[in-house]
N, C-alpha and C positions, 0 to 999 in steps of 0.2 A: 572448527567443524560446526556445522549448523545444528540447530535444535529442531527436531521433528515432533509435532504434537499428534497423537493418535487417540482415538476413543475405542472403548470396548464395552460390549453389552454384558451385564451381570444380573444376578438375581438378588433382590433384597426383600425385606418384609416391612409392610406398613401396618398401621393400627387404626382402628376406628372404634367408637363406642356407640351403643344404641340403647333404647329403652325396651327392645325385644318385644314389640307388639306383634299381633297376629300378622302374618305375611300378606294378608289381603287388605290390610289398612293402607291408606294413602301414605306416601313416603315423603318426609321432609329431610333432605340431606344438606348439611352445611359444611363450609370451608372457612377456616379461621384466617386471621391476618398474620402478618410477619411477627415472629417471636412470640407466638401464642401456641396453645395446645388444643387437642380435641376436646378436652374438658371445658375449656373456656367457651368454645363454640357450642357445645352441648347445652351449657347453661343459657346462652343467648336464645337458642331455639326453644328451650323449655320455658323461657320467660314470655313467649308469645301466647296470648290467651287462646285456648282451643287447641293448642299443639299436643295436648295429652291424647287427642284422638288420632294422632299421626304416629307412624313408625319413624322415630327420630334417629338419624344417623349423622354423627359428627366425624369427619375424616381428618386425620392428622397428616400434615406434609411429610414427605419421605426424608427430608433433610433436617435431622435433629441436632440440637446443640444446647449448651448450658447457658442460661441467662446469668451473666456474671454477678449481678447484684444479689441474687437469691439462690443460685445453683439449681434452679428449677429447669427441668427439661422442656424445651420449647422447640418449635420447628418453623421452617419456611418452605415455600413451594418451589422456588427456583431463584437463580441469579442470572445475570447477563451471560455468564460463561456456559457454553454448550446449550444455549437457550432452546433451539429446536429439538434437541435430544431430550431435554428435560420436559418439554411439552408432551412429547410422545410417551415418555415414561409415566408422567402423571396421568395422562389420558387413559393409558392401559390400566394403571393402578385403580383409578376410579371406576372404570368399566368393570373390573374384577369385583370391587366392593358392591356395585349395583347388582351384579349377577349373584353374589353371595346372599344378599338380603331379599332378592326377589325369586330365587329358584324354587321356593315352595309355594309361591302365590298361585291361586287358582285362576286368576284373571290378571290382565295388565293393570297394575295399580296406577293411580294418579301420582306423579312425581313432581315435586317442586325442589329446586336447587337454590340454596342461599349462600351468599358470599359477603364477607366483610373485608375491606381493605385489599390486601394482596390476594385473598381468597376469592374476590369477585371474578377475576379473570378465569379461575378454575371453574366457577359456576357456569360462566358463558361457554367455555370450551366444551364442557361436558354436556351442556344442554343441547348444543347443536348436533351432538352425536347420537342422541337417544330420542326417538320419536314419542316415547312415553312421557317426556317432560312437558308439563303443562305451563310452567312459569318459572321465572327467576326473580329472587329477592336480591337486590344489588345495593350495597351501602358503602360509600367511601372508596370506590375503586373503579378503574377504567374498563370499558369494553375492549377486549384484546384487539390490537391493530390488524392482526392477520385474518380476522373473521370478516368476510365480505358480506354484501347485502343478501346474497343467496343463502349463505350459512345462517346469518342472523334471522332471516325470514322463517326458519324452522322453529323459532321460539314463539309460542302464541302470545305470551304477555309477560311484562316486566314491571316490577315495583322498583323504582329508581330513587335513591335517597342521598341527601347531603346535609350536613350541618353548616349553617351560614358562616361559621368561624373555622371551617376545615381548611387548613393551609396546604394539605397534601392533595386532596381531591377538590380542585378549584371549581368555581362557578362556570368557568369557560369549558372545563373538561366535561362537566355534567351536560352543558348545552350541546356540546359536540356529540356526546353519547346519545342523548335524546334524539338529536337529528338523525344520526345513523340508524337508530332503531326504528324510528318512524318511517324513514325512507325505505326500510326493509319490510314494512307492513306489520310491524310488531305493535301490539296494544301496550301503551306505556302510561303508567301513573307515576307522577313525580311528587316526592315528599320533601319539602324544605322544613328544617327545624332550627331552633335557636340552640346552637351547640357546636362542638368541634368534631374531631375525628373519633366518633363514638357511636355506640348502639343506644340511642336515646329512647325515652319512654314514648315520645311522639311517634318515632319510627316503629317501635314495637307494636303499638296499637294499629298502625297502618298495615303492618305485616299480618296481624290477626284478621283484619278485614279482607286483605288480599287472599289469604288462604281460604277463608270462608266463601269468598266469591267463586273460587275455582271448584269447590266441592258442589256448589249448587248448579253449575252449568250443565 
């Protein structure tokens, strides 16, 4: 007798952490990498000079598990299994988070989305869905393959970064992503630094300049 695979929709709860600034402040929302937590991403965003003026939101992936070495609770965004369904679930989840943090805003706030490693794809996917997003900070992760030029063209500007020793996010991948973004009409700044798959001090400083540039436009 054959095996039949089916999917079913269900309700689950996600978590995010913020610095609870005034709802009219510009919003900096971040997405962590594989086997990380919202706390790790929150510290990354806090490390950016000038970010204390932003409403910082760090969103944790829905798929939690224990890190074997420390028993720490960490998360991922998705696997290859039921990929399209996971993308839909994650997109709806982040839209709900954005609604929650902006519902008391008196005007449309400036929104910047930041992703590291696996979280990069989430930043791009959510950026193309919300016209309030002014830019994406992208480090060590790919532009999602399903986003075409028309979708990517909704993102005004991107800060794209890579460590020159990063074996996961290769120089070829960065070049391909840069080409796709430029072809879509996106303003792109590329930052190379001496390091690996990491949030470096060089990139942190570039992120600070990027955020400041968006506020003065």
